N, C-alpha and C positions, 0 to 999 in steps of 0.2 A: 586540678587544684583542691586544697581542704582548706579547712579554718585555719587560720595561724594563732596557737598557744600563745598565750600571755608571754611564756618564758623564752619564745621564740621572737618575740617582736622586737627588743632590740637587736638583733643580728639582721634581722628582714630589714630594718631600717637602716642600719649601715649598709647592708649590700645592694639596697636599692638606691641609697645616697648615691654610691660612688657608680653603680653603672648608669644611672641618670646623668652624674656629673660627664661622665665618657660620652654618654648619649649626645650630651648637647655640646660637647667639644665638634664629635663628628658633625651632627646635625647643621651647627652655625657655621664651620670652616672647613667642612669637604666636602659634604652632600650641598649645601645651597649653591644657587647658581647665581652668576654673575647678576642675570635676569630679576631674578628674584630678590636678591639683594640691592639691587636697582630700584625696582617697581614697587615692593612692598608696601611701602609708605606713604605713596602717591593715592591717587583717586580714581575711580573708576573701575572699570572691567578688569585692565591691565594688572591695577593694585591687588585685586580679589584672587585673580588667578594665580599671579606670584605668590601672593600671603598662601593661599590654599597648597600650592606646590611646595614650599618650604616646610608648610606644618606637616603636610603628610609625609615628606620624606624624613624629617627629623625624628618625628613618632613613630614611624614604622622603625629605624633604628633604636628609637628607645624601647619600643617591644622587644624587640627582636634581643636585644642585649639582656633586656629584663629576664624574659623568659630563658633564654641560651645560660645565661649566670645562674641564675636559680636553678634550674635542671641539672646543671652540672655540679652545684652545690649541694643539691638536693634538699634544698628548703623550699618551706611551704610559701603559699600565694593564694591569693582569693583573687576571683573574676572581678568581686568588687572593689578589692583595694586596688587592683590592676587599674581599672576602669576609671576610678577616682582620681587616681594620682595623674594618670595621661589625661585626662578630662582637663584636671587642673594646671597642668603643665601647657596644653593646648590652647587653655582658655586664655591664661598670663601671659604666654609667650607671645601669641596674637597681639594681644594688647600693648606689650613692651615693643612688639616691633613695628609698630605705628609712627614710634620715635617721639609724638609728641608728648603723652604722657612721663616718659623720661625727663623729657626738657622742662615740662610743666612743675615735676618734684624738685628739680635741681633748683628752678628759679625760686619756687617756694620755699626752699629751707637753704635760702642765699647763696646758691651756688650757681648763678646765671654765669659769670663769667668761667666757670670751669665747664660749664656745658658748650663754651663756644671754643675750650682750649684744644691746641690740635698738637701741641709738642709740650713736651717729651710724651704726655698721653693724652689720647684724644679721651676728654673729659663725658661725652655724651655714650661713647664705647664702654667705658670703664664703668659710667653706671650702670647701663643697658646689663652688661656681663652679672655685675653684683647683685642687679633684681633678679636677674633669670637663675642664679643661684640660690638666693631665699626662696624663690618659687620652687624650684627644685629638693629645696628641703622640706617644704610643706608635701609636696608630692609624695616624697620618701614616706612621711609622717601618715599620710592616707593610705599608702600600699602597706603600712606595718599594722596600722589600727584598725581597717575594714576586712 
């Protein structure tokens, strides 16, 4: 990996964002087990194990997609940028997947009923996904800038 020249940063950002968004879909909807999805917001050792397993498989996919895509496209990456981007993603993903921060934000912004809605769209799920995508945008910026 090399230093990312300033002229390459917009392309690095866009490619990183696309790779992270694809990794997010795979990590949350394909790789996550039923046990992880059910237990990760709970308490105690089962919740810790479930969250750790989910974050590990999710971010292994993210790292593989980032490194593979950047290698195929012959784009520059830095270890610092990848490390910072994935670390920010893991921290924010783990926090949001506890569920209470998403619910608290929705209540605080006047959307308590949306947080409880289940049809036609689950409010908590929709808000969770939107917040994950916002965090991934920041992760992509870190990858491009560091």
